N, C-alpha and C positions, 0 to 999 in steps of 0.2 A: 504494500500500500504506500502511496506517496503522501507527502505532507498535506496536500490540498484535501484529499479525501478524509484524512484524520481530523483536520481542522474543521471541515464541514460537519462531520459527525459530532464533534464536541460542541459545536454551536447549536445544533438542532436538539441535542439531548439535554433537557433542562433539569433532569434529576427525578427523584421520586415525588409523587404527589402525597398529600397528607393522608388520604385514605389508605394508600399502600403501607405507609409507615404505621398507622393505627392498626391495620390488620396484622402486620408482623408482630406488633407488641401484644395483641390479644393472643395470637398463636403461641408466642413465647411465654406468656403468663399462664396459659392453660397447661403447657408442658411443665413449667416449673412447679405449679400447684400439684400436679400428679406425682412428680418426683419427690416433693416434700412429704406427701402422704406416705409414699413407700419408705422414705427415710424414717419417719416416725414409727411405722410398723417394725422396721428393722431394729430400731433402738429398743423397742419393747421386747422383741424376740431375744435380743442380746441380753437384756436384763434378766429375763426369765431363764435363759440358758445359764447365766452366771449363778443364779440362786440354786438351780438344780445341781450344778457342778460343785458348789460349795457344800450343799447338803450331802451329796454322794461322797465327797471327800471326808466329811465329818463321820459319816456312818462307817466308811471303810477304815478310817483311823481308829475308831472305837473297836471294831472287830479285830484289827491287827494288834492293838494293845492288849486285848483280852487273850490273844494267842500266847502272850508271854506269861500268863498266869501259870503257876505250878499245877501239875495234874491233880493234886489233892484238893485244890481250890474248888473244882467243879463237884467233886464228891462230897465236900463238906457244906455245900450250898443247900439251903432249905428252899425247895422249889414249890411253887413259882416264886420268883424273886425279881425285884427291880434293882438293876445294877447302876452304880453311880458312874459319872463320866470319869474315864480312867486317866486321862492326861491332865493333871492339875497344873502343869506348866503352861499349857496352851488351852485356855477355856474357849468354848465356842462363843461366837457373837451373841448378844442378847436378842438378836433378831430370830435366831434359830432355837428351837426346843429339841433337845436330844433325850429320848427315852429308850432305855435298854432293858428288855424283859428276857428272863431266862425261865424256861419251862422244861419239864421232862419230855423228851422226844417220843412221839408215837411210834416211831420205827423200831426203837430198841430201848430197853431200860438203862443201858450203859451210855446213852447219849443225852446231852443237854442241848436243846434248841435255843439259840440266842437270836433275838430280833432287835435290831436297832431302827428306831423310827425317828427321822429328823423332819420337823414340820416348821412352817413359817407362813406368814400372811403376805399375800401379794394381791394388790388391788381389790381388797375386800374378800378374797377367797382364801380358804385354807389349802395349802399345798403340802405334800409330804413325799418323802423318799423312804423306802423301807428295804433294809437288807436283812438277810437271815443266813445263819450257818449252824453247823453242829459241832459240838466239842465233846470229846470222850470224858465221861465221869468215871475215872479209874478208882 
């Protein structure tokens, strides 16, 4: 293209009209509104996943620490029993309630079934994670 053609096109092209600019702004606003809604949902899902992860870690920690009890501990326990939180150095957050129950296992008399239930409130609803395992009562 030569300079004369380019100069003519630049003179005849006056730019966008106001209606085109407004339409572009409306389209961009709708798109940003949809994205912000998805962002809010993603943040809520992330928070919920965080609570479930913390609760699962607390339950697993309690079960792992109960593994370190001597074998006679389980035999001397009066069942059913509510066991205290085992790790006194690292107490769970006040947001979470940890309840550990020990009962005689239905599978065999020589086993103790231990259930750890971690619960918390989230947006007005009660959520919980429950882990269970068996320990030998020697």
